mmCIF file of the N, C-alpha and C atoms, coordinates in Angstrom:
data_MODEL
# 
_entry.id   MODEL 
# 
loop_
_atom_site.group_PDB 
_atom_site.id 
_atom_site.type_symbol 
_atom_site.label_atom_id 
_atom_site.label_alt_id 
_atom_site.label_comp_id 
_atom_site.label_asym_id 
_atom_site.label_entity_id 
_atom_site.label_seq_id 
_atom_site.pdbx_PDB_ins_code 
_atom_site.Cartn_x 
_atom_site.Cartn_y 
_atom_site.Cartn_z 
_atom_site.occupancy 
_atom_site.B_iso_or_equiv 
_atom_site.pdbx_formal_charge 
_atom_site.auth_seq_id 
_atom_site.auth_comp_id 
_atom_site.auth_asym_id 
_atom_site.auth_atom_id 
_atom_site.pdbx_PDB_model_num 
ATOM 1   N N  . UNK A 1 1  ? 160.828 102.731 149.334 1.00 0.00 ? 1  UNK A N  1 
ATOM 2   C CA . UNK A 1 1  ? 159.760 101.795 149.646 1.00 0.00 ? 1  UNK A CA 1 
ATOM 3   C C  . UNK A 1 1  ? 159.103 101.341 148.341 1.00 0.00 ? 1  UNK A C  1 
ATOM 4   N N  . UNK A 1 2  ? 158.940 100.043 148.181 1.00 0.00 ? 2  UNK A N  1 
ATOM 5   C CA . UNK A 1 2  ? 158.356 99.491  146.965 1.00 0.00 ? 2  UNK A CA 1 
ATOM 6   C C  . UNK A 1 2  ? 156.836 99.635  146.987 1.00 0.00 ? 2  UNK A C  1 
ATOM 7   N N  . UNK A 1 3  ? 156.276 99.865  145.821 1.00 0.00 ? 3  UNK A N  1 
ATOM 8   C CA . UNK A 1 3  ? 154.818 99.968  145.698 1.00 0.00 ? 3  UNK A CA 1 
ATOM 9   C C  . UNK A 1 3  ? 154.209 98.594  145.891 1.00 0.00 ? 3  UNK A C  1 
ATOM 10  N N  . UNK A 1 4  ? 153.031 98.505  146.512 1.00 0.00 ? 4  UNK A N  1 
ATOM 11  C CA . UNK A 1 4  ? 152.395 97.198  146.700 1.00 0.00 ? 4  UNK A CA 1 
ATOM 12  C C  . UNK A 1 4  ? 152.005 96.591  145.351 1.00 0.00 ? 4  UNK A C  1 
ATOM 13  N N  . UNK A 1 5  ? 152.118 95.289  145.254 1.00 0.00 ? 5  UNK A N  1 
ATOM 14  C CA . UNK A 1 5  ? 151.762 94.625  144.002 1.00 0.00 ? 5  UNK A CA 1 
ATOM 15  C C  . UNK A 1 5  ? 150.286 94.225  144.038 1.00 0.00 ? 5  UNK A C  1 
ATOM 16  N N  . UNK A 1 6  ? 149.710 94.040  142.882 1.00 0.00 ? 6  UNK A N  1 
ATOM 17  C CA . UNK A 1 6  ? 148.311 93.703  142.753 1.00 0.00 ? 6  UNK A CA 1 
ATOM 18  C C  . UNK A 1 6  ? 148.167 92.639  141.685 1.00 0.00 ? 6  UNK A C  1 
ATOM 19  N N  . UNK A 1 7  ? 147.442 91.588  142.000 1.00 0.00 ? 7  UNK A N  1 
ATOM 20  C CA . UNK A 1 7  ? 147.171 90.537  141.025 1.00 0.00 ? 7  UNK A CA 1 
ATOM 21  C C  . UNK A 1 7  ? 145.730 90.702  140.543 1.00 0.00 ? 7  UNK A C  1 
ATOM 22  N N  . UNK A 1 8  ? 145.566 90.743  139.240 1.00 0.00 ? 8  UNK A N  1 
ATOM 23  C CA . UNK A 1 8  ? 144.248 90.925  138.642 1.00 0.00 ? 8  UNK A CA 1 
ATOM 24  C C  . UNK A 1 8  ? 144.009 89.795  137.659 1.00 0.00 ? 8  UNK A C  1 
ATOM 25  N N  . UNK A 1 9  ? 142.825 89.202  137.732 1.00 0.00 ? 9  UNK A N  1 
ATOM 26  C CA . UNK A 1 9  ? 142.483 88.143  136.781 1.00 0.00 ? 9  UNK A CA 1 
ATOM 27  C C  . UNK A 1 9  ? 142.226 88.732  135.401 1.00 0.00 ? 9  UNK A C  1 
ATOM 28  N N  . UNK A 1 10 ? 142.678 88.047  134.384 1.00 0.00 ? 10 UNK A N  1 
ATOM 29  C CA . UNK A 1 10 ? 142.500 88.527  133.009 1.00 0.00 ? 10 UNK A CA 1 
ATOM 30  C C  . UNK A 1 10 ? 141.021 88.602  132.645 1.00 0.00 ? 10 UNK A C  1 
ATOM 31  N N  . UNK A 1 11 ? 140.198 87.751  133.225 1.00 0.00 ? 11 UNK A N  1 
ATOM 32  C CA . UNK A 1 11 ? 138.772 87.749  132.901 1.00 0.00 ? 11 UNK A CA 1 
ATOM 33  C C  . UNK A 1 11 ? 138.064 89.000  133.405 1.00 0.00 ? 11 UNK A C  1 
ATOM 34  N N  . UNK A 1 12 ? 138.686 89.761  134.299 1.00 0.00 ? 12 UNK A N  1 
ATOM 35  C CA . UNK A 1 12 ? 138.033 90.964  134.830 1.00 0.00 ? 12 UNK A CA 1 
ATOM 36  C C  . UNK A 1 12 ? 138.288 92.196  133.962 1.00 0.00 ? 12 UNK A C  1 
ATOM 37  N N  . UNK A 1 13 ? 139.168 92.124  133.003 1.00 0.00 ? 13 UNK A N  1 
ATOM 38  C CA . UNK A 1 13 ? 139.529 93.296  132.223 1.00 0.00 ? 13 UNK A CA 1 
ATOM 39  C C  . UNK A 1 13 ? 138.365 93.850  131.414 1.00 0.00 ? 13 UNK A C  1 
ATOM 40  N N  . UNK A 1 14 ? 137.472 92.998  130.962 1.00 0.00 ? 14 UNK A N  1 
ATOM 41  C CA . UNK A 1 14 ? 136.298 93.476  130.230 1.00 0.00 ? 14 UNK A CA 1 
ATOM 42  C C  . UNK A 1 14 ? 135.459 94.413  131.087 1.00 0.00 ? 14 UNK A C  1 
ATOM 43  N N  . UNK A 1 15 ? 135.315 94.068  132.367 1.00 0.00 ? 15 UNK A N  1 
ATOM 44  C CA . UNK A 1 15 ? 134.572 94.923  133.292 1.00 0.00 ? 15 UNK A CA 1 
ATOM 45  C C  . UNK A 1 15 ? 135.238 96.264  133.502 1.00 0.00 ? 15 UNK A C  1 
ATOM 46  N N  . UNK A 1 16 ? 136.555 96.296  133.449 1.00 0.00 ? 16 UNK A N  1 
ATOM 47  C CA . UNK A 1 16 ? 137.291 97.557  133.588 1.00 0.00 ? 16 UNK A CA 1 
ATOM 48  C C  . UNK A 1 16 ? 136.909 98.518  132.476 1.00 0.00 ? 16 UNK A C  1 
ATOM 49  N N  . UNK A 1 17 ? 136.785 98.008  131.268 1.00 0.00 ? 17 UNK A N  1 
ATOM 50  C CA . UNK A 1 17 ? 136.453 98.868  130.135 1.00 0.00 ? 17 UNK A CA 1 
ATOM 51  C C  . UNK A 1 17 ? 134.962 99.160  130.036 1.00 0.00 ? 17 UNK A C  1 
ATOM 52  N N  . UNK A 1 18 ? 134.114 98.330  130.668 1.00 0.00 ? 18 UNK A N  1 
ATOM 53  C CA . UNK A 1 18 ? 132.674 98.618  130.705 1.00 0.00 ? 18 UNK A CA 1 
ATOM 54  C C  . UNK A 1 18 ? 132.388 99.766  131.656 1.00 0.00 ? 18 UNK A C  1 
ATOM 55  N N  . UNK A 1 19 ? 132.882 99.659  132.894 1.00 0.00 ? 19 UNK A N  1 
ATOM 56  C CA . UNK A 1 19 ? 132.662 100.702 133.902 1.00 0.00 ? 19 UNK A CA 1 
ATOM 57  C C  . UNK A 1 19 ? 133.841 100.687 134.863 1.00 0.00 ? 19 UNK A C  1 
ATOM 58  N N  . UNK A 1 20 ? 134.753 101.616 134.665 1.00 0.00 ? 20 UNK A N  1 
ATOM 59  C CA . UNK A 1 20 ? 135.984 101.654 135.448 1.00 0.00 ? 20 UNK A CA 1 
ATOM 60  C C  . UNK A 1 20 ? 135.720 101.877 136.941 1.00 0.00 ? 20 UNK A C  1 
ATOM 61  N N  . UNK A 1 21 ? 134.694 102.672 137.274 1.00 0.00 ? 21 UNK A N  1 
ATOM 62  C CA . UNK A 1 21 ? 134.394 102.922 138.690 1.00 0.00 ? 21 UNK A CA 1 
ATOM 63  C C  . UNK A 1 21 ? 133.912 101.642 139.384 1.00 0.00 ? 21 UNK A C  1 
ATOM 64  N N  . UNK A 1 22 ? 133.047 100.892 138.704 1.00 0.00 ? 22 UNK A N  1 
ATOM 65  C CA . UNK A 1 22 ? 132.551 99.632  139.261 1.00 0.00 ? 22 UNK A CA 1 
ATOM 66  C C  . UNK A 1 22 ? 133.706 98.646  139.440 1.00 0.00 ? 22 UNK A C  1 
ATOM 67  N N  . UNK A 1 23 ? 134.570 98.551  138.436 1.00 0.00 ? 23 UNK A N  1 
ATOM 68  C CA . UNK A 1 23 ? 135.723 97.641  138.496 1.00 0.00 ? 23 UNK A CA 1 
ATOM 69  C C  . UNK A 1 23 ? 136.635 98.024  139.653 1.00 0.00 ? 23 UNK A C  1 
ATOM 70  N N  . UNK A 1 24 ? 136.900 99.319  139.807 1.00 0.00 ? 24 UNK A N  1 
ATOM 71  C CA . UNK A 1 24 ? 137.751 99.778  140.905 1.00 0.00 ? 24 UNK A CA 1 
ATOM 72  C C  . UNK A 1 24 ? 137.140 99.409  142.255 1.00 0.00 ? 24 UNK A C  1 
ATOM 73  N N  . UNK A 1 25 ? 135.841 99.620  142.389 1.00 0.00 ? 25 UNK A N  1 
ATOM 74  C CA . UNK A 1 25 ? 135.173 99.294  143.651 1.00 0.00 ? 25 UNK A CA 1 
ATOM 75  C C  . UNK A 1 25 ? 135.255 97.819  143.978 1.00 0.00 ? 25 UNK A C  1 
ATOM 76  N N  . UNK A 1 26 ? 135.026 96.968  142.994 1.00 0.00 ? 26 UNK A N  1 
ATOM 77  C CA . UNK A 1 26 ? 135.030 95.520  143.234 1.00 0.00 ? 26 UNK A CA 1 
ATOM 78  C C  . UNK A 1 26 ? 136.435 94.961  143.420 1.00 0.00 ? 26 UNK A C  1 
ATOM 79  N N  . UNK A 1 27 ? 137.371 95.338  142.558 1.00 0.00 ? 27 UNK A N  1 
ATOM 80  C CA . UNK A 1 27 ? 138.679 94.683  142.530 1.00 0.00 ? 27 UNK A CA 1 
ATOM 81  C C  . UNK A 1 27 ? 139.768 95.388  143.326 1.00 0.00 ? 27 UNK A C  1 
ATOM 82  N N  . UNK A 1 28 ? 139.668 96.684  143.487 1.00 0.00 ? 28 UNK A N  1 
ATOM 83  C CA . UNK A 1 28 ? 140.701 97.407  144.224 1.00 0.00 ? 28 UNK A CA 1 
ATOM 84  C C  . UNK A 1 28 ? 140.260 97.777  145.635 1.00 0.00 ? 28 UNK A C  1 
ATOM 85  N N  . UNK A 1 29 ? 138.996 98.155  145.789 1.00 0.00 ? 29 UNK A N  1 
ATOM 86  C CA . UNK A 1 29 ? 138.506 98.591  147.087 1.00 0.00 ? 29 UNK A CA 1 
ATOM 87  C C  . UNK A 1 29 ? 137.778 97.492  147.870 1.00 0.00 ? 29 UNK A C  1 
ATOM 88  N N  . UNK A 1 30 ? 137.526 96.347  147.215 1.00 0.00 ? 30 UNK A N  1 
ATOM 89  C CA . UNK A 1 30 ? 136.890 95.215  147.895 1.00 0.00 ? 30 UNK A CA 1 
ATOM 90  C C  . UNK A 1 30 ? 135.406 95.389  148.165 1.00 0.00 ? 30 UNK A C  1 
ATOM 91  N N  . UNK A 1 31 ? 134.742 96.279  147.453 1.00 0.00 ? 31 UNK A N  1 
ATOM 92  C CA . UNK A 1 31 ? 133.306 96.483  147.628 1.00 0.00 ? 31 UNK A CA 1 
ATOM 93  C C  . UNK A 1 31 ? 132.567 95.442  146.794 1.00 0.00 ? 31 UNK A C  1 
ATOM 94  N N  . UNK A 1 32 ? 131.787 94.608  147.429 1.00 0.00 ? 32 UNK A N  1 
ATOM 95  C CA . UNK A 1 32 ? 131.073 93.542  146.728 1.00 0.00 ? 32 UNK A CA 1 
ATOM 96  C C  . UNK A 1 32 ? 129.574 93.793  146.756 1.00 0.00 ? 32 UNK A C  1 
ATOM 97  N N  . UNK A 1 33 ? 128.898 93.326  145.712 1.00 0.00 ? 33 UNK A N  1 
ATOM 98  C CA . UNK A 1 33 ? 127.443 93.393  145.665 1.00 0.00 ? 33 UNK A CA 1 
ATOM 99  C C  . UNK A 1 33 ? 126.882 92.307  146.586 1.00 0.00 ? 33 UNK A C  1 
ATOM 100 N N  . UNK A 1 34 ? 125.721 92.536  147.183 1.00 0.00 ? 34 UNK A N  1 
ATOM 101 C CA . UNK A 1 34 ? 125.106 91.466  147.963 1.00 0.00 ? 34 UNK A CA 1 
ATOM 102 C C  . UNK A 1 34 ? 124.686 90.323  147.036 1.00 0.00 ? 34 UNK A C  1 
ATOM 103 N N  . UNK A 1 35 ? 124.770 89.113  147.526 1.00 0.00 ? 35 UNK A N  1 
ATOM 104 C CA . UNK A 1 35 ? 124.380 87.956  146.733 1.00 0.00 ? 35 UNK A CA 1 
ATOM 105 C C  . UNK A 1 35 ? 122.869 87.890  146.589 1.00 0.00 ? 35 UNK A C  1 
ATOM 106 N N  . UNK A 1 36 ? 122.438 87.359  145.472 1.00 0.00 ? 36 UNK A N  1 
ATOM 107 C CA . UNK A 1 36 ? 121.011 87.218  145.224 1.00 0.00 ? 36 UNK A CA 1 
ATOM 108 C C  . UNK A 1 36 ? 120.472 85.899  145.758 1.00 0.00 ? 36 UNK A C  1 
ATOM 109 N N  . UNK A 1 37 ? 119.183 85.755  145.654 1.00 0.00 ? 37 UNK A N  1 
ATOM 110 C CA . UNK A 1 37 ? 118.479 84.561  146.143 1.00 0.00 ? 37 UNK A CA 1 
ATOM 111 C C  . UNK A 1 37 ? 118.994 83.294  145.455 1.00 0.00 ? 37 UNK A C  1 
ATOM 112 N N  . UNK A 1 38 ? 119.205 83.347  144.155 1.00 0.00 ? 38 UNK A N  1 
ATOM 113 C CA . UNK A 1 38 ? 119.654 82.157  143.416 1.00 0.00 ? 38 UNK A CA 1 
ATOM 114 C C  . UNK A 1 38 ? 121.049 81.736  143.846 1.00 0.00 ? 38 UNK A C  1 
ATOM 115 N N  . UNK A 1 39 ? 121.914 82.701  144.116 1.00 0.00 ? 39 UNK A N  1 
ATOM 116 C CA . UNK A 1 39 ? 123.274 82.377  144.563 1.00 0.00 ? 39 UNK A CA 1 
ATOM 117 C C  . UNK A 1 39 ? 123.232 81.705  145.929 1.00 0.00 ? 39 UNK A C  1 
ATOM 118 N N  . UNK A 1 40 ? 122.390 82.199  146.823 1.00 0.00 ? 40 UNK A N  1 
ATOM 119 C CA . UNK A 1 40 ? 122.266 81.586  148.149 1.00 0.00 ? 40 UNK A CA 1 
ATOM 120 C C  . UNK A 1 40 ? 121.707 80.169  148.044 1.00 0.00 ? 40 UNK A C  1 
ATOM 121 N N  . UNK A 1 41 ? 120.723 79.977  147.181 1.00 0.00 ? 41 UNK A N  1 
ATOM 122 C CA . UNK A 1 41 ? 120.144 78.651  146.997 1.00 0.00 ? 41 UNK A CA 1 
ATOM 123 C C  . UNK A 1 41 ? 121.187 77.686  146.437 1.00 0.00 ? 41 UNK A C  1 
ATOM 124 N N  . UNK A 1 42 ? 121.939 78.115  145.440 1.00 0.00 ? 42 UNK A N  1 
ATOM 125 C CA . UNK A 1 42 ? 122.976 77.256  144.854 1.00 0.00 ? 42 UNK A CA 1 
ATOM 126 C C  . UNK A 1 42 ? 124.055 76.901  145.868 1.00 0.00 ? 42 UNK A C  1 
ATOM 127 N N  . UNK A 1 43 ? 124.465 77.869  146.677 1.00 0.00 ? 43 UNK A N  1 
ATOM 128 C CA . UNK A 1 43 ? 125.468 77.604  147.710 1.00 0.00 ? 43 UNK A CA 1 
ATOM 129 C C  . UNK A 1 43 ? 124.931 76.614  148.731 1.00 0.00 ? 43 UNK A C  1 
ATOM 130 N N  . UNK A 1 44 ? 123.677 76.756  149.113 1.00 0.00 ? 44 UNK A N  1 
ATOM 131 C CA . UNK A 1 44 ? 123.070 75.835  150.077 1.00 0.00 ? 44 UNK A CA 1 
ATOM 132 C C  . UNK A 1 44 ? 122.979 74.417  149.530 1.00 0.00 ? 44 UNK A C  1 
ATOM 133 N N  . UNK A 1 45 ? 122.602 74.296  148.270 1.00 0.00 ? 45 UNK A N  1 
ATOM 134 C CA . UNK A 1 45 ? 122.500 72.969  147.656 1.00 0.00 ? 45 UNK A CA 1 
ATOM 135 C C  . UNK A 1 45 ? 123.872 72.313  147.582 1.00 0.00 ? 45 UNK A C  1 
ATOM 136 N N  . UNK A 1 46 ? 124.887 73.051  147.182 1.00 0.00 ? 46 UNK A N  1 
ATOM 137 C CA . UNK A 1 46 ? 126.236 72.491  147.111 1.00 0.00 ? 46 UNK A CA 1 
ATOM 138 C C  . UNK A 1 46 ? 126.733 72.079  148.494 1.00 0.00 ? 46 UNK A C  1 
ATOM 139 N N  . UNK A 1 47 ? 126.474 72.892  149.495 1.00 0.00 ? 47 UNK A N  1 
ATOM 140 C CA . UNK A 1 47 ? 126.918 72.567  150.859 1.00 0.00 ? 47 UNK A CA 1 
ATOM 141 C C  . UNK A 1 47 ? 126.215 71.322  151.378 1.00 0.00 ? 47 UNK A C  1 
ATOM 142 N N  . UNK A 1 48 ? 124.925 71.185  151.109 1.00 0.00 ? 48 UNK A N  1 
ATOM 143 C CA . UNK A 1 48 ? 124.194 70.027  151.606 1.00 0.00 ? 48 UNK A CA 1 
ATOM 144 C C  . UNK A 1 48 ? 124.619 68.743  150.896 1.00 0.00 ? 48 UNK A C  1 
ATOM 145 N N  . UNK A 1 49 ? 124.851 68.813  149.588 1.00 0.00 ? 49 UNK A N  1 
ATOM 146 C CA . UNK A 1 49 ? 125.301 67.597  148.900 1.00 0.00 ? 49 UNK A CA 1 
ATOM 147 C C  . UNK A 1 49 ? 126.723 67.228  149.314 1.00 0.00 ? 49 UNK A C  1 
ATOM 148 N N  . UNK A 1 50 ? 127.554 68.215  149.602 1.00 0.00 ? 50 UNK A N  1 
ATOM 149 C CA . UNK A 1 50 ? 128.920 67.928  150.078 1.00 0.00 ? 50 UNK A CA 1 
ATOM 150 C C  . UNK A 1 50 ? 128.863 67.250  151.448 1.00 0.00 ? 50 UNK A C  1 
ATOM 151 N N  . UNK A 1 51 ? 127.982 67.727  152.319 1.00 0.00 ? 51 UNK A N  1 
ATOM 152 C CA . UNK A 1 51 ? 127.840 67.103  153.648 1.00 0.00 ? 51 UNK A CA 1 
ATOM 153 C C  . UNK A 1 51 ? 127.324 65.677  153.509 1.00 0.00 ? 51 UNK A C  1 
ATOM 154 N N  . UNK A 1 52 ? 126.379 65.456  152.589 1.00 0.00 ? 52 UNK A N  1 
ATOM 155 C CA . UNK A 1 52 ? 125.850 64.115  152.363 1.00 0.00 ? 52 UNK A CA 1 
ATOM 156 C C  . UNK A 1 52 ? 126.941 63.194  151.833 1.00 0.00 ? 52 UNK A C  1 
ATOM 157 N N  . UNK A 1 53 ? 127.756 63.676  150.908 1.00 0.00 ? 53 UNK A N  1 
ATOM 158 C CA . UNK A 1 53 ? 128.804 62.856  150.311 1.00 0.00 ? 53 UNK A CA 1 
ATOM 159 C C  . UNK A 1 53 ? 129.909 62.524  151.311 1.00 0.00 ? 53 UNK A C  1 
ATOM 160 N N  . UNK A 1 54 ? 130.138 63.366  152.303 1.00 0.00 ? 54 UNK A N  1 
ATOM 161 C CA . UNK A 1 54 ? 131.209 63.134  153.269 1.00 0.00 ? 54 UNK A CA 1 
ATOM 162 C C  . UNK A 1 54 ? 130.830 62.169  154.389 1.00 0.00 ? 54 UNK A C  1 
ATOM 163 N N  . UNK A 1 55 ? 129.547 61.981  154.614 1.00 0.00 ? 55 UNK A N  1 
ATOM 164 C CA . UNK A 1 55 ? 129.161 61.111  155.732 1.00 0.00 ? 55 UNK A CA 1 
ATOM 165 C C  . UNK A 1 55 ? 129.470 59.659  155.398 1.00 0.00 ? 55 UNK A C  1 
ATOM 166 N N  . UNK A 1 56 ? 129.807 58.869  156.417 1.00 0.00 ? 56 UNK A N  1 
ATOM 167 C CA . UNK A 1 56 ? 130.124 57.465  156.155 1.00 0.00 ? 56 UNK A CA 1 
ATOM 168 C C  . UNK A 1 56 ? 128.876 56.680  155.767 1.00 0.00 ? 56 UNK A C  1 
ATOM 169 N N  . UNK A 1 57 ? 129.056 55.799  154.803 1.00 0.00 ? 57 UNK A N  1 
ATOM 170 C CA . UNK A 1 57 ? 127.934 55.006  154.328 1.00 0.00 ? 57 UNK A CA 1 
ATOM 171 C C  . UNK A 1 57 ? 127.623 53.864  155.290 1.00 0.00 ? 57 UNK A C  1 
ATOM 172 N N  . UNK A 1 58 ? 128.583 53.343  155.965 1.00 0.00 ? 58 UNK A N  1 
ATOM 173 C CA . UNK A 1 58 ? 128.420 52.256  156.937 1.00 0.00 ? 58 UNK A CA 1 
ATOM 174 C C  . UNK A 1 58 ? 127.673 51.060  156.347 1.00 0.00 ? 58 UNK A C  1 
ATOM 175 N N  . UNK A 1 59 ? 127.958 50.761  155.101 1.00 0.00 ? 59 UNK A N  1 
ATOM 176 C CA . UNK A 1 59 ? 127.371 49.581  154.470 1.00 0.00 ? 59 UNK A CA 1 
ATOM 177 C C  . UNK A 1 59 ? 125.928 49.757  154.048 1.00 0.00 ? 59 UNK A C  1 
ATOM 178 N N  . UNK A 1 60 ? 125.393 50.950  154.148 1.00 0.00 ? 60 UNK A N  1 
ATOM 179 C CA . UNK A 1 60 ? 123.986 51.190  153.783 1.00 0.00 ? 60 UNK A CA 1 
ATOM 180 C C  . UNK A 1 60 ? 123.914 51.770  152.373 1.00 0.00 ? 60 UNK A C  1 
ATOM 181 N N  . UNK A 1 61 ? 122.786 51.540  151.735 1.00 0.00 ? 61 UNK A N  1 
ATOM 182 C CA . UNK A 1 61 ? 122.524 52.136  150.438 1.00 0.00 ? 61 UNK A CA 1 
ATOM 183 C C  . UNK A 1 61 ? 121.550 53.273  150.674 1.00 0.00 ? 61 UNK A C  1 
ATOM 184 N N  . UNK A 1 62 ? 121.863 54.458  150.147 1.00 0.00 ? 62 UNK A N  1 
ATOM 185 C CA . UNK A 1 62 ? 121.014 55.618  150.356 1.00 0.00 ? 62 UNK A CA 1 
ATOM 186 C C  . UNK A 1 62 ? 119.697 55.424  149.615 1.00 0.00 ? 62 UNK A C  1 
ATOM 187 N N  . UNK A 1 63 ? 118.599 55.679  150.288 1.00 0.00 ? 63 UNK A N  1 
ATOM 188 C CA . UNK A 1 63 ? 117.287 55.570  149.687 1.00 0.00 ? 63 UNK A CA 1 
ATOM 189 C C  . UNK A 1 63 ? 116.887 56.935  149.142 1.00 0.00 ? 63 UNK A C  1 
ATOM 190 N N  . UNK A 1 64 ? 116.546 56.987  147.874 1.00 0.00 ? 64 UNK A N  1 
ATOM 191 C CA . UNK A 1 64 ? 116.136 58.245  147.260 1.00 0.00 ? 64 UNK A CA 1 
ATOM 192 C C  . UNK A 1 64 ? 114.620 58.391  147.372 1.00 0.00 ? 64 UNK A C  1 
ATOM 193 N N  . UNK A 1 65 ? 114.157 59.605  147.532 1.00 0.00 ? 65 UNK A N  1 
ATOM 194 C CA . UNK A 1 65 ? 112.727 59.855  147.556 1.00 0.00 ? 65 UNK A CA 1 
ATOM 195 C C  . UNK A 1 65 ? 112.093 59.685  148.918 1.00 0.00 ? 65 UNK A C  1 
ATOM 196 N N  . UNK A 1 66 ? 112.871 59.549  149.967 1.00 0.00 ? 66 UNK A N  1 
ATOM 197 C CA . UNK A 1 66 ? 112.272 59.434  151.304 1.00 0.00 ? 66 UNK A CA 1 
ATOM 198 C C  . UNK A 1 66 ? 112.417 60.691  152.063 1.00 0.00 ? 66 UNK A C  1 
# 
């Protein structure tokens, strides 16, 4: 039976040498830290602007500041 393969991003290697236990938890065991307030705000802003950009303009010009 072949061993399972694992793909690791090269940018994560620095974290492996900083704290191997943390790296193992995040990259091998799938344990993630909860997102912070700023991450949630940024995700919300990106989602709202994406929804705005996808809606049909129907010949209208968007009014800013209303």
